[in-house]
N, C-alpha and C positions, 0 to 999 in steps of 0.2 A: 481342337478349337474349343471342346468342352472346359478344358483346364484353364483357358484364357477367360471363358464367360465365368467360371466359378470365381477366379481372381477379381473379375469386374464387380460382381454380386457382393463380394466380400468387402470390398474397398467402399461400395455405395452404402453398406450396412453400416460401416463405420463413421458415416457422415452424420452428424448430429445438427439439428436445427436450434439456435440459441436465440431466444428473444432477450430483448434488453429492458429492465426496469430500474426506475431510480425515484427517489424522494428526498425530502429535506428541505431546508432553507433555500429559496430560489430567486432572490432579488438580482443575482448576478447571472441568472440563466443556467446555474450549474445542475439543475435536474435534466434539462435538456428537452423538454417537451413543448419549446416554442412559447413558453410563458415566462412570466416573473413572479407566479403564485406560488407559496409554499405548498408543499405536498406533504400530508402527515401519513399517506399510506403509498404503497408501490405503484405507479404508473407506468405503462409499458411506452417506450420511446420509438415511436414510429411502428411499422408492421413489418420491418426486415427480420428474418431469422437466422443472420449469418454473422451474429457477435460472437467472437471466440474467447477474447480476454479483455478484461477491464481493469483500471487503474485509477484510483482516487487520488487528487492532490488536496491541497487546502482547500479552495473554492472552484477547481476545474477538475474535469473528469476527461481521461484518455483511455482510448479502446483500439483494439486490432480487431478486424473482421477475419472470417475464415479464408478470405481471398489476400490476405497479408496486406490490407490498406490500414493506414492509421487515421485515427478521427480524434476531434477533441471538442470540448464546449465548456461553457463556464466563465469564469473571470479572466480577463486579458488586459484589463487596466485598472489602476487604482489611483483615486482622487487625481485624475489627470496624468497619472503617469503610466507611461506604456510599461507592461510587464513581457508580453511576448511568450508567455508561458503555453498558450495554445499551439504555437509553431506553425500558424497559417500565414504567417508574414504580416498579420495586421496589429492594429493597438485597439481592437474591438472587441468588448464581451460578446459571446454567442450564447444564445439561448436554445440552440439545437445543433446537431453534431455537424462539423466541418471536415473534410478531409486535409490532412496535411500532406502537401505533395500529390504526386501521382503513383509514387513507387508501390510495390506489391510484395515487398520482402521484410516487413517488420515482423518482429517476434513478442517482445517483452518491454514494457513501459513502465516508468514510476513518475509519481509528481510530487512536488515540495510545496513550500508556499508560494514561490513566485517562479518555480523553474520546473522543468520536465528533463527527463532522460529515456532512453530507448535503445534496445539493440535489435539489430537486424538478423536475419537467419546467417548472413555472412560472418558475424561474429563482430562486426563494427558498432562501436559504441556513438551515439550522437545526444547532443544537448541542446537546449534552447530556453529563454526565457530571462530574467533579470539575473544579475551575477554580482550583486555589490561585495560579495565575500569570495568570489571565486568558485561559486557552485557550479558553475558550467564545465570547469575542468580544462578551458582552452588556453589558459597561460596569462590571461589579461581580463581586465574588469571591463568589458564592454557587452552590453546585452545583446541578445539575439532574438529575432523574431520567427526565425526559420531554423531549422535543425543545422547544427555544425558538427563535423566528425570529432571525436575524440579516441584516436587511436582505433586498434584492431585486437581481436583474441578474447573478447568479452563474451561473458554468458548471462549474467543477470544483474540488475541494477535494483537501488532502493533510495528513495530521497527522503533525508530529514527535513526540517524545517528549512535551514539554509545551507545545508551540506548533503554531501553525496557519497554513497558506497555503491562499489561493484565488486563482482567476483569474476576473475577471468577463466577462461576454459582449462588452465592450468592448477585451478584451485586456490591461487592467491586471492587475497582480499586487498582493496585499494580503497582510499578516501580522499576527499578534498572539500573544499570550502569554509564555512565557519567553523573554528575549533573551540569556540566557547565551552568551557567546562571539561575539555578533553574529548569532545564529540567524535574526532577523527580517528582517535585510538593510536595515535602515532607518537605518543610520549610527550606531547607539546600542546600547548595551547594558541598556537601561531596559525593564523589561516592559510591554507594552502590553494593556489589557483591551478594547480595541475594535480593528476592522481598521484598520491604516495603510497608506497605499499606498507599495508598493516603486520608488522613482523615479517618472518620468513615463512610461515607454514604454507603448505599446497593441500590442505584438507577442508577448506571451507567450503559448506554446502549451501546456506541460506543466509541473507543479510536483511536487517530492517534499521530504519531510521525514524527516531521520534524528534521533539522538541530539544535540541542539544545533547541527546544521548543516542546511543547505538546498541544493536545487539546482533549476534550471529549464532548458527548452529553449525557444528563441524560434523564431517561424514562419520565420525566416531560416536554421534549422538550427544556430545556434551554441549552445554550452553554458555556462551560468553557474552558480557554486556560491558559497558564504558560509557562514560561522559558526565553530564550533569545528573545530579542524585540528590536533589533536596527532598523529594518526596518518596525516597525509596524506589524509584522507578527502574532501578538496575537490578533489584531483586537480591542483593547481595546482604540482607540483613542488617544494613547500616545505611547512613547518609554522605558516605565519603564519595567525593568525586574521583574518577577515575580516567586517567589519559592514556592508559593501554588496556587492552582486554583482560577481564578477570573472570574466572570460572564462576558460574551460578552453582552452587552446590557440587555435588560429585557424580550426579546422575548420568547416565549414558543413554537415555531413552528418548530425548528430545528430538521432535522432527521438523516442527515450524515455529516462527515468532513473528508477532506483528507489533508495531510500535505507533504512535501516534504523538499526540500533546505531553501526557505527563504519566502515562500508565503502559503496560505492557501485558500481551496476551500470548500464550504459547500451547502448543500441542505436543503431547507425547506418543510415541508409536504405538501405545496401548489405546489410543483413542480417547484419553482424558484430556480437558484443557485446563488451564492455569492462568492466573492473574495476579498482578502486583502494581505498587504504585498509588497514585493519588485516587480516591474513592469518594470525592465529595457528593457526586449523584449516584452512587451505587453501581458506577461503570465498571467495577471489578467483577461483578455478578455474582458474589459470595453471599448475598442475604444480609449485608451489612454495609455501613458508610464510613468505617474508618480506614485510614490508608495502610498499605501493608508494604513491607519493605522485603519480603521473600514471598516465593510463589506459593498460593493458596489455590486449591482445586476447587473448580467451580461444579458445584453437586458431584453425583457419583456415577454418572453414565459414562460409557465407554465407547460411544458412537460418534463422537464429534469428527468432522472432517476438514473443515475449512474455518480459520479464526481471521477475524479483522478488528483492528482497533480504530476508534474515532477519537474525538476530542474528549467528551464525557460521557461516551457511551462505547459499547462492544457488541459485536454480534458474530454469529457462528453458522454454519450448515451441517447436518447431521449426514451420516452415511444414508440415512432413508429419505434424504433429499427435502427435509424440512428446514424452514429458516427460522432462527431464534435471535432475539436482540434483549439488551438491557441497558439500563442508565437513563440519561435525560431525554424525554420526548420533545421538548421544546422546539417549536417550528418545525416538528417532524423529523428530527434528527434520528431517533428511531421510529419506524412506522406503524405506531400502535394507536394511530387517531387521537393523540394527545392523552391527557391524564396527568398523574403524577410519576416522578422517577421510579424505574423499576430496578430493584436491586438484585434481583435474579432473573434468569433467562425466560422470557416468554414468547410463545411461538407467535411467529407473523402470517397471519392468513391459514390456509388450509392445504396449500399446494405441497406436494411431494416432489417437485421437478426443480428445484432450485440447484444451481450447479457451481456457481462462482460469486464471489462477494468481495467487495472493497468498500471501506468506510472513508469519508472525506472528514473534514472539521465540523461541517454543518448537515451531515446527511449521509447517503451512499448510493450505491449503485450494485444491481445484482443481474444475473443472466438465469434463465430458466433453459431446460433442455426437453 
């Protein structure tokens, strides 16, 4: 009996309470606090403490609770056109979280400009939203306001602006949607409405999508990018577009990557963080405002844990649980209570319990534990 009790106590001690915070431009309800007032500092969304994972689209937010339910809020209609990217079966913007269906087996999600993707615990992939370029991956160009299945055997996803990327449980990489600039990585600029495998390798670990460009890290620690490259966002020390993955340098210590509009952030296994691409608002965080076409280290610290790229801003959580951001504070994009652009990381508040972070085009969302 004592062994059972010890096991129960151990499982209970592993449960964490995750509070949800959000900030930024809010005219479409993407902050989620049941208002349409911009927020220039983090505000808690409700009083629940069971938010497990968070994922920001362009102007909508997706989240999974610890009970496996999926939730969304923010933009769901644009200029009278239904987008359906919230997945709740409606064409209405939502200023507070609404549940997507009633299932309790959602695991990982991602949001693009007007569409969303999600993987369930059973490995099935689901998509919804607008899909004028085939970004839902269902083989035809019909918008969906509720989740529709896209095969099985999937592990994780990432949305670009109008394209989609996903890794299967066997380590293969797949892409579909808009192929402008070579963003799909399949050697062509022809759009695809169903998943197409990127090469033949089976060692892809994590993937990220930006505005017509993409990047991924392999299990061997190498980093690869492809697609649109006008502002050096591929990190390959040039502005050459690539329609297939090209390795960034020769290092084998990359562990994570994040992309949004026209720049990229990445983390190495040594805890350093790096950036490259467009830098108009100091969003590279390197104490300068000139674009960079190859990775540049942000400071000299080695205790960074999570990176998240927005449109003209970026953010990161350190291993000590502090939250830092840089770039444009316009309309609360970074939660610094206004002021001028920040070209180097500044700490957000004094909390040391930040646990997860995701940036949209106009703000962000984070959890504390």
